[in-house]
N, C-alpha and C positions, 0 to 999 in steps of 0.2 A: 675672605675668600667669597668670590661672586659663582652664586647658585643660579646658573641663568636655565630657567623655564619658559623659553619662546617655544613651545612642542609645536606651534602650528607653519610658524612664518606667514600666516594668514591663513586660508580657508581650509587648507588641510595638514594635520600633522604628520610624522613619518615615522617607521619604525627608526630609525637612525635617530633623530632627535628625543625619541622617546628612551630611547639607550643609553645615550649621553645625560641623560638626565638624571636616571639610574644608577650612573655611574658615579655621578655627582652627588646624590643624595645617599648612597650607600659611604663615599666619604665625609658627608654633614653628619649621619646617623650613628656612625659608630661610636660616635664620642660618648653617646648616654647609653647606648646599647649594642654589645658587641654582636649580638642575635638578631637584631633588625634586618629583616630582607631589603635590600634597596627599590624594590619593586614595592613595597607596604610604604617606606618613609616618600617614593617618587608621588605614589597618590593620593597622600596625605596633603602634598604641596600640592599638586593637579586639581584637587578638590576646592581646598582652600586658596590659593592665591589666582587660580585661575591658567590656562596654558598658556598666555602671551605676558606673563609678568615675572618681573627678574627680582631674585631675594636674594640680598648677602648680609647675613650674618655677621659678618666680619666686619663691616662699615655700615650698623643700622642706620637705620632712621624710623620714621615713622609709619612706615607700611611694614616693618617686621615687627615694630610695637604693635600694631593693630593684628598682625595675623597672630599673634601669641594671644592677645589678649581674647578674640573671637575665638581661638579652639579653648580658652578659658570657660567662655561663656556659653561654650558647646557644653561641655560637663554638669552634671546634674552636683558631685562633689569633686571642686578643682581640688588638684593639688597645689602646696606651696612650692611659689617657685621666685627665684632672683631674677628677677626682670634685668638685672644687668648684665645675666647670660641667657641670652635670648636663643640661641641654638638649643641649649640642654631645657630651658623653659619649655619650648614649644614640643620638643620631645615627648617631656614628661606628660604635657596637657594632652599630645598626641594619644600618649599610652594608655591615659586614664579613661579619655572618651572611646577608644576602642574597645577596652573592659566594659564601660557601662552600653554603650550599646551592643554588644555579645552577649549579654546577659541571657536574654532569651532564648537564645542559640547555645549557650552553655548550660541551660538546663534541660533543653527540650531536646536539643540534638547535635551532641557535642561532637558527633563523628557523622560523616554523609560519605557514600559511596559517589565516584566519578568517573568519567573517562578522558584518555587523552587519545585525542584524534583529529585527523585535519580534514578539512570543509568537506561536507559530502556532496552536495548539490552540483546541477551542472547549470543548463538552460533558464530551468525552472525549478520552483522552489522545492517538486515533491519528486523529481528525479532522483533517489538517494537508494534506488534498490541495486544499483552495482553488478545487475545479473550477468551471469558468466556466457549467456548465448544472446545478450543483449543486441536487439536491432543496429540500435545508433549510439545513444547515449550511456557508458558504462562507468558510471562517476566512481572510481575507484583511488584511492591516495593513500596507501599502506603505512604503516606505524600506528601503534595503539596500545593502550595499556588500560587494565581495570583497576583502578586505585583506592584506598581508602584515606578521606584526611581526618585527624583526631586533635582534639583542644586540648592538647596534654603539655603544650608549652603555649608560653606567650603570642606567636604568631602561628602554632599549629605543626604538624609533622603528617608529610604522607607515606603510606604503605603500598606498596605495588601486590596486588593480589594475581593480576596474570598480565603477561607483556608477549606481546607480537610484534615484531617489528615489520614483518612482511602482511599481516594482516590487518583487520579493523575491528575493533571491539565497541558496540553501542549498545543505547536503551538499557542501562541499568535499573531493575526495577526490582524493589524487596517483599519478599513475603510480609503477611501481616505480622507475625510473631518475629520478624527482624533475625530469622535464620536459615534464610536462602536466599541467594540472590540469584534472579535472574537477567539475561543478558543475549545479546545476537553478537555473531563472531562470523567473520569470511576471513578466511586463511589464505585464500589465492584469488587472483584476479578473475581466471579463465578456469581453473580446478575446484574451484568453492565457491558456494555461495551463502549469505547470510543464514544462518538456522539458529534457533533457540536452542540455549545453553543453560543449566541449571547449576550455581555451587552451592554445596554446605559450606556455609560461613565458617564452622567448628573445624572441620577438617580440611577444609577447601578442595576437597573432591570434586571434580565436575564429570557432570554426564551430559548427552545432547539428547535433544528431547525431539526436533523434527530433522529432517532429511531430505536428500534429493537435488543432485545436481542439476540445476536449470530453475531452479523455484527460488525466491529470497523470503526468507522469513525473519520478522524483525518486530520491533515496537511490543513486544509484549507485555503483556499486563494479567496479574494474578487479580483472580475473579474471587467473592466470598467462597462459593462452594469448593475451591480447589482448580477449579480450571483453567485454561488461558489464553485470552483474545490477544491476537495479534495483527498486523498488516502483514499483507502475502503477496506475492505474484502467480498463485498459483490458480488465480482464475482464468489466465491464458488468454489476455485482451490487448489492444493497442488503443492508447486514445487516440482520437480524432484529428487532432490537431497536430499530431509528431508522430515520428516512429520510436516510440519510447513505451515500454510495459505500464500498464494500470497495477495498482494493490487495492486491495478490498480488504476488510476484514474477516477473518479464521476464527475457529475456536477448537482446542483440543483437550484433554484431559491433562493431570499433571504430569503425564510419562509421554507426552506428546500424541496419544492413540486419540480415535474416534475424533479424528480431524475432519471437520466440516463448514462450509462457507455459510457466512452470515450477510453480506456483502456482495450483492449482484450490481455492481454501479458501474456506469459507465466510462468513467475516469477514476483517478486517485483518490481515495480516501487515507488521511492520515494521522498521526497520534492520536490515538486512543486514551482516556484517563477514566476514572470512576467519579461518578458523583457521589455524594453523602447517600442518596436515597436508591442508591445501588445500579443506577443508571451508567450507559459508558455514551460519553462524549468523545467528539471529533469532529476533524476539520474534511469537508466532503467538496471537493471539487465540481461545480453543479452547473451543465451547461447545456440540456436539451432544446434544442431550437432556439437558443439563443447566443451572444457574445460569450466567448470562453474567458475573458481576462479578469472580469468582477467579481462573478458569485464563486467565492469561496466562503463559505458560510460555514456556521457550527450546528453539528448535528446531533442526536442522540438516539440510542436505542436500547433495548433492555438487553440483560447478556444471551438470552436466547435467540436475537436477530429480529424481534418483534418491534412494534411500536418506535419504526424509523422514522422520526419526523423532524423537522428544520428547529434550532433554537434561536439562533440570532443569524440575522442576516443574508437571507435566502431572496429577498428580492430589494437588494441594495447593491447601489454604488460601491458605498463605503462600510467599513472596511474592505480594502481590494482583499485582504486574506486575514483571516483569525485563528492562531495558530497556537500550540503549545499551551493549549488551555487546561487549566487545573483549577478544582474549587476549592475555596478560601475555608479551612475549616471553620465550623461553626458561625458561618457568615450566611444562612439560608438561601443557600443558590448563589452565592457571588462568585466572579470567576476572574482567575489574573491569566493574562494572556499577551500573547505578542500580535502585533499588528504589523504586518510586511504586505509586498508587493507581488506581484505576479511571475513576471521574469527577473527575479533576484534568487538569494539564497534565504534560508530560513532564520531569518536576522532581521531586526526592526525595531520598532519602538514599544514601550510597555503599557499595558490598559489594566483598567479594571471594567470587568462587563456584567452588567445587572441590567438583567430581561426586565424584571419589576418597573422599570423607567422605559422600556421601549426595545424593541427587534429590530428597528434594520435605520438605516443612512444615522450612524453615530447616536441615536438615541437611546441612552444607557450604557455611552462608553466613556468613561473617565480616563486620560491619559496619567499616568506617574511618572515618577522620579525628573521632575517635579509633579505634582497634582497640577492640572489645568486641564482646561475643557476641550473636548476632542472638535475639531473643525475638519468637517467633512469636506472631501475632495475627489476627483476623479483623475486618480495617478496609479497609473498600471507600477513603476516599480517605487510604491508606499513607503515612506519609514527609512529610507536609504542613506539620508544627511546627517552629522552629527552622530552623536555615540550609540552603540549598538548594542542590544538586548538580544537572549535566546533562552528558551528553556526555564521559567521561573518556575520556583517549587514553592506555595506558600507556607509560612510558619505561622502567620497569624493577618488579620486584615491590614495590618500594617506593616510585618515584615515578611520579608523573604530569601532566600536563595535564589541567585541568577546569574546565569554566564553572561559576561559582561566585556564590553571594551570601551572606555572612555574617549578613545580618539577618534574621529572623524577617518570615512575609509572609502566610503562611496560602495555604488551597487557591486557586490561581487567581489569586492576590495578588502582587505585584511592588511592593515598596517603595522599589526603585530598581533600573535597568538590573545585568542581570548582568555581571561581568568575565569575564576568564581569567586562571585562577591556575597556578602551577607549587604542587604541597602534594606531600606523603609520608603514608604508611599513619597517622602518628598526629597527623595534621592542622597539621602546621607548614605554613607557605603564606607565597607571595608572590604579589602581586599584578603582573602582567604587562601588559593590554590591557583596558581600560573605557573609556566613554565618557557622558557626563553624559545625552545624548538617547535613547541605544539600548543595546541589549543587543548584547556581543559573545561569540559563539558558535563553538563548533564547531571548535577548535583541531586541526590535521593538519600534523606537523612537515615543514617542507618540505625533506625529505635524502633520498636514494634511501634504500630498503629493501629489505631478504632478499625474496625472492620464495616463496611458501607452495607446496609442491609443486602439480604440475600432477596432476588426477587425469582419464586416459583419459575417454570418455562410451561409455557402453555403449548409450547409446539406440537404436534404430533405429526411426527417422521415418517408415519402409515399412509400420512394423505399426502394428495400432489394440489389441492387447490384451497383458499381462504378464500373469505368474506367481503365485501364492502357495502358500509348502508351511508349513504349520503342523505341527510335531513331535509336539507334545502337548498339547492344547487343556485338558487337567486339569492340567497343569503350573502354570497362572498362577493370580493371587488370585482372580480372576473366577469362578472353578469351584473354590474352595479347598470343600471338603467333598462336592461332586457325586460320586455314585457311579459308578464307573469301570464306560461301556457306557452310561451314562442321555444322554449326547449324541448323537444319531444322525446331526444334519445340519450345517452351518454356512451360513445365509443370508446372503447378499451385498445391502446394499439401498446405493442411490444416495439422495445429497442433491440434489435440486433446489432451486436457488438463485435467487429474485425477482431480477427485472429493476429493478424500480422499487416503491418504499412507496406504497400506497393502502389507507386504512384503518387503523385498528390495534386491537392487543385487548390484556389485559394479564393478566401473570402475577407470583406470587408463590412464596416459600419461603424454607428459612434464610438469613438475613444478606441478602438480596437479592429485588428484587421490577423488572418491567419495562415497557417498552410492545412491542408485538410489531407491526410493520409488515406489509402487506398478508397478514394471519394468513389458516392456512390451516386452522386448530383453533380453538377457543375457548381461552379461558386456561389456562393450563398444559398444553395439548396440545401436540404437536409443532412446534416452530418453523420447519420447513421441509418443503416437500413432498416426499414418499419414492418412490422407486421400485423396487419389489424386482425384482433382476435375475437372481434365480433361487438356487438351492441346491445343496449337493452332499454327499454320503456323509461322514460321518466313520469311519475305521476302528477295528476291534477294540483296536486300541493309541493311539487318539487323534491320529492322524495326517489330514490331508489336503492334499490337493495338485491346484490346479484355476487354471483359466485366468478372467482377469476383465477388463473393459475398461479401457484405459488412459484418463490424462487426464480422470479424473472422480473428484470426492469421494466414496468408499464407505466404509460400515462394515459391520461382520460380527455374526452374533447365533447364540447355539449353542442350536440346535433338540433339543427330546424328540420320542418316539416320536410323540406327535401335533401334531407342527409348532408347539409352543407354544415360546417363550423363556423359557430357563432364565437367561440373563443376555444383556445386551447391550453392543457396544462404544460408550462415549459419547464419542467422537472419531470422527475418520474418517483415514482412507489416502490418498494417491494414487500411484500409480503409471504411470512413465513406459513408454511403447513398448518392447515387446522386456525388460523389467527383470522381475528375479526378486527378491520379498520372501521373507525365510525368518524366522520366529518361532520360540521355544517353546513357547509357551502364549498363551492368552488373556488379555491384560492383564499379561503377565509383562513385565520391563526389557526394552526394544526393543534395548537394546544389548548382547543375552545371543545369542550365535549357537548354534543348534541343534547337537548332537553326535550322531556316530552314526547319518548319515544314511543310511547302505547298509542298516541294520535296518528303517526305515521301511517299512510298509506300502504308503502311500500313493505312496513313490517308485515301489515296485517294481510296483504297479498301474498306474503312467502317469498323466499329465495328462488331469484330468477337465474336462467342458465344465459350464457352471451346467446346470441343468433350472432349464424356466421355469416361470413359478409360473400356471398356469391361463392361458397365451395369452403372446403376445409382451410381453415389459418394457412397463412403462406405469407413468404416476403413479397412484398408490394413491387411487382416489375412492370416498368412501362412498357418492354418490348412486350410481355404478355398480355397485359391488362388494357392497354392502352392503343398502342400501335394496330392490333387488331380492327379496332373501333374505323380507324383511320381507314385501314386498307380497305373494309367493306363499303364505306359511306363517303370517302373524300378524295381518296386520290386519283378518282379518274380527273379532277379537276384541278385537284393543287398536287400538280408534279412537276411543279418550278418552273412552268410556261406560262401557263396562264395567271397562276397563284404562288403563293409560296407553296413550298416543297412539305408533303408528310408524309412522304416515302419513308421506307423503313431502312434507305441504303445506308450501309455502316459509314461515320465519319472518324476518326482518328484524331484524338488529340493527343501527340506526343509524351507530354509531360504527365497527363492525366492518367496513362496506362488504361484507354477505357476506348471502346468502340462505342459511340453514341449513333443512334437513328438520327437519321438527317430531320425528321420531323420535329424530334424533341428539342435539337438545338435551334429551328426557325421559330418555335414558340416560344422558345426563349431568347429569342434576338442575339443569338450568338452566330457568327460568321462560321459557317463550318468548311475553316482553311486548314484545316490538320494541323495547326500551329501548336503553341501551348495553351497551357491552362486560362481558361476564360471565366469571368463572373458576368452572372443573369441580374438583370434587374428585376428588383423585389417589385417594382410598381410598373412592371413592363404594359406593353400594347396588349397583349392578349391574357397574362397571368398575373397575379397580385397574391403575393403572401409575406408573412412577417418577415422573413429570411434569417439564415441563422446567424446572423450577428446582433439581431433584434436586443432592444435594451435590457437589460435584468430586473429594471422596476416595472410594477405589474404594467399590462397593455390591454386598453379597452377593447371591448365587445364590439364586432364588426369593422376593425381596423383596416386589416387586408388579408382576404382569404377568397376562397371559391364562390363566396356571397358576392364580393363586388368585383370579380374576375371579369373583364370584357368577353372570354370565350366563352364562360359559362351562359352570360346574357345572351350573343351571340346565338348559341345552339339552342337555348330556352325558345328563342322567338323563332326559332325556325329558319336558318338559312340558306338560302335556294331550296326549299322544301324540302332540305333534311331533315329527317324527324329522328331523335333518338329514344331509346327505351330509357323505361327506369335504371335499368341494371347502366347501362352504358353511360347514364347524366351520374349516378353516384360512384363510378368507376373514375371519371373526368373529376368528381369534384373531390373526391379523396386523395386523387394524385395530387392535388394544389394544394390540399390541405394538409398533406404528409410534408409539404415544403418540397414537391416534386421531385422525388427520388427516379432514379433511373433502374440500378440493379436492385434488384429483390434479396440476393445473396452475394459476397462480398466478389467470389470468382467470376458471375455472370459480367457477359461482355467485357471481359478483362484482356488486354491486348498487352500479353503478357509474357515475357520469354522465358526459358527452361530452368534458368535461376530463380528468376521469380515466384514461377510456379512451385520450383523445389522449397523456398522459403516461405513462403506461405504454409504449404503441406507441412512442413516442418511444426510451425506452432499451430497448427490445426490436430495434428497428429497430439501434442503435449496437452490442449485444452480436452481432446476425449478422453487422453489418460486420466485428467484430474476430474474429470466428468464422473467417469467411471468410478474411481475411487472415492470419490464425495458420496456417491450411491451407495457403494459397500459399507463406508464407514456408517452412514447413518443406518444402515443394516445393523452393524456390529453396536453401533449406540442404541438401538429398539432391545437389541436383546441384551444387553447389560444393564438394561433398565426393568428388566423381566417380561418386558410386554407380551414377548411371544412366546413364552415358558422355557422351560428345562432345557438346556443345550445338549443335544444327545451326547454319549459318549463315543468315542473315536471317532470323531466327523473330522472329516477332512479340510482342510483350507480351501476356501476358494479361490479359484485360479482365471485370470483373463489374459489372454496375449495381444499382441498387436502384431500387423503380418504387414507388405509391403502396401496392400491396398489404403490404409490409412495415412501412408506418408512414402507417397513414391520417390525413391531416389533420395532418401531423407540419410540423415546420419547415423551411424550404426546403433546406437543406443536404442531408436525406436524399430529398428528393422528384426523383425524375427525375432522379438526379444519378447520372453516370458516376464510378464510383470505379475509378481505376486502381493494380494494383500492380504492381512490378516482378516476375517470377517465375523471370524468367532471370538470367544472370550479367549483371555491369555493362557490358558491351558491346555490349549488344543493343542493333538498331535501334529506337529510339523517340522520343518528343515528349521531347528535350533540355530543353525550354522549363517543362515541367509542375512547379511548386513549389505545392500546397496549403494551405500554408503561409507564403505569399510574404507579406514585410511588409518597410514602408521601412529599416531597419537593410541596410546593404551585405553583412556578412556573411551573411545568410542566401542560397543560391546554390540554383537559378537566382535571379538577382535581378532585379528593373522597375523602371526609376524613367523619369522624363518630365520636360520643362519646362512640363507645363500639364496639372492636374488640377481638373477643372470644380468651382469653389468649395470645393476643398480635401476634399471629402467623402469619407467612405470608401469609398460606394458605386463611387466615379469613379477609385480610386486607380489606379497603375500595375500593382500588384499582381493585380489582379481580372483582369489579359489573361492570367496562365498560370497561376491557379487550379484550372483543369481544368472549371469549371464553363461550360458552351456552352449555357446559354439567352439567346437574343437574340429572341425573339419577346414582342410583345403588350406592352401600357403595366403594366408591374409594375416593382417595384424588384430587379431582378437585378444582380450586380455586373458592373461591365464599366468600360474605360479610357476616360473622357470628357473631352478636354481642352476649358478654359474657351473657349466661344465669343468671348468678347473678345480671344483669342491666337489665332485662327483664321489672323490676316494675320501673325502672327510665327511661322511655320509650325514648328507645335507637334510633337513628335517622342516615342517611347515607345524606352526601349532595354533590351533583355536582356543581363545579363553573367552568361556562367556561372562564373565564376570559375576556369575551366580551359581548357585548349586543347580545342574538340570539331571533329567532322567532320561537315557538316552537307550536304544536299542537295536538302532540299524544306521549304518551308513552307506553312502553311496559317492561313486567317484567317476567321474569324466576325465581319462586321459586325454592330452592333447593328441589328437589323431592326425597330422599332418604328414600321412606319408606319401614318399619315401623319405620327406627331409626329416621327421622325427621318427624315433626310436620310441618306445615305452617300457615302463615296467612289469619283470614279471613277478615279483614278490615284494612287499612291503608288509609294514606292522603298524597296529595302532598302540599306541601308549597312552595309558589312561591316568588321570591324576590320584584315583583312588589305589594306585600299584600296580593294576591289572591291564593285562595284554590280548591281542589278540593279532595272529598270522594272517597275511590278507594273497591267495592267488591272483594273479591279476591276468588278465587278456588283453591281446594287441588288437582293440576293437575301439570306435567310436560310440560305441551303446553304452549307456551308465551302467554301471556294474554295481550291485546292492550285494550286502554283506550285511546279514542279519546275527545277533549275538543276546545271551542274556542280559535281560535289564540291569544296569547299572546305573548310580548316582555320581556325578562327577563335577569338576569346577572347569576341566581342559582336558583335551586331547592333542598328542602328535602323532602325525604321522612319518616314519623313519622306517630304518630299516632298507631301505631302496634299492633293490637290484635291478639293472638294466640287461636287457635283451642284448642290446650292443653296446658294451663299455667305451666303445669310441664315438657311441653316438650320442644324442641330447634328448632328454625327456621332459616332458611338464607336466602338470594338473591345470585342467580348464576348471574344475569344479569340484567341491566337496561337501558333501551335506551330511549331518549329523542328525536323524530323526528322532524325536522325543519330544518333552514336555518340560516345563519350567516346575521346579519342587515347589 
């Protein structure tokens, strides 16, 4: 019999040839072991014989004998075989080799959880949110399972914990005691989002921890104190180079409460994991004022959000992206990670990262499977040729579980589904879990694990500021060669992030080009709107000590005596309330701590406040800051006739959706033709700046800025006797050094139509909501920590509301909707029936069910009666519970299950009051789980009807016994509330 293993026929193997090989392997393998999976045997031959070799056990030659001999040589204790029976000999050798290879796995991790899913990413590796109201890319491919692999047989067995053919399950994470399983689940493309769920592994009971349509919560990780850190789109910002939502890190407690934001990042961060020292390591896309393709480094932060600093690759072309990083246990800080590209999916090459050997351009990176030195290259789609790796989980410094495909596929291509393998550093492997239909991914050992060090929080949520100490600005490479004393001030700038994408521009530079969404500048200008927060003096020894706003993305500029930027920090820092950030110098190694603090002039001089930039902090607007200067001193000559026009005449660029002043376009040498987007020259005739596509590597001082811009020199020398004031020169210099922004806020000068305004307003309303949610959550966290004293008894829950002014013409859920957040402790007196994320699944509590729902339509489901939407008038499609008219004679009911014991004493009902279309009930009854009931008299009104009753302890209540005023009419319930406390 001939076993053909020409899996490639050239450069690329295919799923069809792989399947052929597995079929042949199955026929060969069953002779010795009827339980041997075809895929396992095919993979043995693939690694031993190679992808383009042919093996014929029926007509053996020297190559078949060598194949068997090599497999036996791989065994520490080779079995006794008969070499005249090569097929059986090969199988016995491979089986023994497998047993030996899996000894550590069998001892330390004989079971692991994993998921089955389809590819999550789209045009860029980070677009995995699949958000229900996504602006552009919503990558959702249904079909998912949560599984357990067990080494209870020679080749393992798989048990399914949860299956959802219409949804996606991802990111399994085990609690430290291995009793609870955290995961993310999205059950519908447009009617649900990824949220965090937790499964009790003994009972398999599932509870939902986070909620809210339009917010994606995923990549959850348990923290040592029981809280959870996770990635989320709740910050509501859009990345600058596409129309896609950004995800940042958030934190909540074990029940999903006290949710608050940790990351305030310009673009997406992803895949957090814990280091042994208790810090969180994660991948951060990072491109403030530089090209977007290559800087995707590793960052670390404390679990409270403090000490957010780079870990590896911040100022580096290579690796393009470092992702899926996990610390190798007992290795002293070494990581195993995946190196991949930018415009790729989250798959690539396997590597070990050891920052003790270097922090950029491949220094400290060793490629694995097989072990080899890293070769730094500048490639967007890095690591997409050959075999592919994902989600490594280290068992030791030499062994790991990994999601893997041995067949080459190319960028964003999948010849066949990935499987889960045991593998060692040299590349030896054993297939553990696979599925012909779908990828097996994200293995996580199902065993207790050592808890990392718990880092106490230093955040003071009562404060709104933080402190920065710079020991010596001249110490870092950013100011190398700058004469001591040249830096007079440090300017602090805040990056203002866009809520949504409207219009686009373009930029280009070394090895990179990009589209810019909602552009605030012409192409190659600033990615983001900028706000100058102020500046502080630098002391003679180069030190500075100052206060900055907390919870904002900020960066620093070193200014000379004329307030011009010597160099700019092309990344950002975020400080938590009450935090103090200390650094040695500008752009120095962020892990280096200052020394000899007592000798610093800045510390001896005391904390400095930021000096405002000619008025309150505001978005830097060309039209408001620069154009008035030209209007006052220049346009009499610069009218477009005698010299270039510096007039404010608005010129539209159709693609950019922005009305630019004629003067702005002329200074940047862009012809105001009214055409599509245009790019400015960063070393132009009048203005010079580094440009938004500048290189990721450190740039020298004085390279391109206002200091060497011809416009500044012209004005300083007195152009035709025009004399600028210090304020005017400072503003013009600042405009250049901020990378020539035009709009100080994203809607400013927008040439937007009604639909585009509506879109931006929708996402801005979501941002306003989450900002308030975050504020109230921090207040609740303060109270839970006992900072503000005892919570008063009978304190009502805090409320806030959205009205049309926040989102003109926006979607229904943001119009006139009362949004409630529990700002007090759990035992506050409140509406216990409220569940804005109510769904038919019984584990989502409080839970509403009914024996009758009109035509089975979603707008009449039982969950609508507890979603907090109190609209009940006018003939429109607001949600309510409405029984089917045909079921009126069968006594329809709606039942509220709280999932626990509660103590209640009041019911509030809002009947649907679409008169005369609707009728109403005149009587009803509340049946309680304790066996009691109360009769209700109901009015034909749109007002809320409150019914107080003696306090009772229950688990559920049923609203039934409904008597309609008009038996031929249709009645419905908009909202039902049960007020009380949890027991």
